[in-house]
C-alpha positions as CSV (number, residue, x, y, z in Angstrom):
1,M,-89.5,34.0,-16.2
2,A,-89.0,30.5,-17.6
3,N,-89.5,27.2,-16.0
4,I,-87.7,24.0,-17.0
5,S,-88.7,20.5,-15.8
6,V,-86.6,17.4,-16.6
7,E,-87.3,13.9,-15.3
8,R,-85.3,10.7,-15.9
9,I,-86.1,7.1,-14.9
10,H,-83.2,5.0,-13.7
11,N,-82.5,1.5,-12.5
12,L,-79.6,2.4,-10.1
13,G,-81.4,2.0,-6.8
14,L,-81.7,4.8,-4.3
15,E,-78.1,4.7,-2.9
16,Q,-76.4,4.8,-6.2
17,A,-78.8,7.4,-7.5
18,R,-77.9,9.6,-4.5
19,V,-74.2,9.2,-5.3
20,K,-74.8,10.3,-8.9
21,A,-77.0,13.2,-7.8
22,R,-74.3,14.5,-5.5
23,E,-71.8,14.3,-8.3
24,V,-74.1,16.3,-10.6
25,V,-74.7,18.9,-7.8
26,G,-71.0,19.2,-7.2
27,K,-70.4,20.0,-10.8
28,L,-73.2,22.5,-10.9
29,E,-71.8,24.2,-7.8
30,S,-68.3,24.5,-9.1
31,Q,-69.1,25.3,-12.8
32,Y,-72.0,27.7,-12.3
33,G,-71.7,29.1,-8.8
34,L,-74.9,27.5,-7.6
35,S,-75.2,27.2,-3.8
36,P,-76.7,23.8,-2.8
37,E,-78.9,23.2,0.3
38,W,-79.7,19.5,0.9
39,S,-82.8,18.3,2.7
40,G,-83.0,14.5,2.6
41,D,-83.1,13.5,-1.0
42,K,-83.9,17.0,-2.3
43,V,-81.4,19.8,-3.0
44,T,-82.2,23.4,-3.7
45,L,-79.6,25.2,-5.8
46,K,-79.6,29.0,-6.0
47,R,-77.8,32.0,-7.5
48,S,-78.9,35.3,-8.9
49,G,-81.5,34.7,-11.5
50,V,-81.7,30.9,-11.0
51,E,-83.4,28.6,-8.5
52,A,-83.4,24.9,-9.1
53,Q,-84.5,21.8,-7.2
54,L,-83.3,18.3,-7.7
55,E,-85.1,15.3,-6.2
56,V,-83.9,11.8,-6.3
57,D,-85.7,8.5,-5.4
58,E,-85.3,4.8,-6.1
59,R,-86.8,5.1,-9.6
60,R,-86.3,8.7,-10.9
61,V,-84.5,11.9,-10.8
62,K,-86.4,15.1,-11.3
63,V,-85.0,18.6,-11.8
64,D,-87.2,21.8,-11.8
65,V,-85.6,25.1,-12.6
66,K,-87.0,28.6,-12.4
67,L,-85.1,31.2,-14.4
68,G,-85.2,34.9,-13.9
69,M,-85.9,37.3,-16.8
70,L,-82.3,37.7,-17.9
71,M,-81.6,33.9,-17.8
72,S,-84.8,33.0,-19.6
73,A,-83.2,33.8,-22.9
74,M,-80.8,30.8,-22.3
75,S,-83.6,28.4,-21.2
76,G,-83.1,26.1,-24.3
77,M,-79.4,25.7,-23.7
78,I,-79.8,25.2,-20.0
79,Q,-82.5,22.5,-20.5
80,S,-80.2,20.7,-23.0
81,E,-77.3,20.8,-20.6
82,I,-79.4,19.4,-17.7
83,E,-80.7,16.6,-19.9
84,R,-77.2,15.8,-21.1
85,S,-75.8,15.8,-17.6
86,L,-78.5,13.6,-16.2
87,D,-78.3,11.1,-19.1
88,K,-74.5,10.8,-18.6
89,A,-74.7,10.5,-14.8
90,L,-77.5,7.9,-14.9
91,A,-76.1,5.8,-17.7
């Protein structure tokens, strides 16, 4: 099992950060088959071998990912993709 944690600070304000987070979640859902479940400003994304949580607030976005054994081999690539996606969305 591998764990990934990525956090980014932003100056977008809560409403705009929510919009950006929903865009990122939509892309993850369509590209990787992750099923999102929203609860306020947190979303849990799941599929076989992957469980992730994205949390957004007025100053930061935090993503925590737990990878199963088979997906652990790809943890570096997955972390890089998360970082790139957040940087692009929050720019």
